[in-house]
C-alpha positions, 0 to 999 in steps of 0.5 A: 370252461364250458362247464363254468356256468353250470358250476356257478348255478350248482354253487348257488343252488348248494348255497340256497339249500344250506340257507334253507336248512339253517332257516328250517333249524331256526324255525324249529327252534322258534317253534320249540320256544314258543311251545315252552312259553305257552306251556309256562303261560298255561301254568301261570294261569292255573296258578292265578286261578288257584290264588284267586279261589284261595282268596275268595275262600278266605274271605268267605271264611272270615279270614283277614281280608288283605295281607296288609291287615295281618301283623308281621311275625315280629309284632 
């Protein structure tokens, strides 16, 4: 019975180590999620930039100024 406080302390330390391990794993997962989202954002920014350039080029070359001005294919 003399080792009882030591056993309780060891159990608490083990429990904290387990919780710390789970928290570290969760943090790694969240970091990876943020990384993937940033990649998606970067790709979307690139696409928007390309679309803006296409739109500006189309207006400069006398194409229809708006997709609404074009007739649908069934007309």
